[in-house]
N, C-alpha and C positions, 0 to 999 in steps of 0.2 A: 504494500500500500504506500509506504513512504517513498519508494522508488518511483512509483507512478506519479505522485505529487511533485517530485523533484523534476521529472521529465516534463510535466505539464508546465511547471514554472519556467523551465528553460525555453519551452516553445513560446511562451507568452512574452519573452524578452523582446524589446524593441531593438532592431538592428541599427547600427550606426554606420553611415556612409562617409568615407573619406575620399576626397578627390585629389589625386596626386597631380603634379604639374604636367605629366605626360598625357593624362586624360584630358586636361584642358587644351593642350596643343592638338591632340587628336580631334577633339570636337571642333576646334577652329578650322582645321584642314577639311573636315567633313562639311562644315558650313560653306567654305569657299567652293568646294566641289559641287555642292548642292546648288549654289548660286549660278555656277557655270552651266550646269545641266538645265536649270530652269530657263536661263537665257537662250540656250541653243534650242530647247523645245519651243519656246515662244517664237523664235525666228522661224522655225519650221512651220508652225501653225499659221504664222502670218503669211508666209509664202503660199501655203495651201489655200488660205482665204483669198489671196489675190487671184489665184488660178480659178477658184470657184466664182469669184466676183466677175472675172473676165468672161467666163462662159455665160453667166446670167445676164451680163450686160450685152453680150452679142445676141442672146436670145431675145431680150426686150427690144434691142435696136432693130433686129430683123422683123419682129412683129409690128413695130411702129412703122417701119418702112413699107411693109406689105399693106398695112391698113391705109396709109396715105396714098399708096399706089392705087388701091382699089377705089378709094374715095375720088381721086382725081380722074380716074378712067370712067367713072359713072357720070 
């Protein structure tokens, strides 16, 4: 019984976290890499959006041109 209580008391202890300087440097490197990845991903999505915008613009332009052609031919 006493051994079970001691193990329960040990399990209820609050862990203490210590951050060594290497951990802080590692987190800074990870943050810089994350910023670079986000930048590159943003650039890629922007280029994809420009391509989609071009296609949609061509579609709307051709529809307007066709509409004006039909109106002036009547």
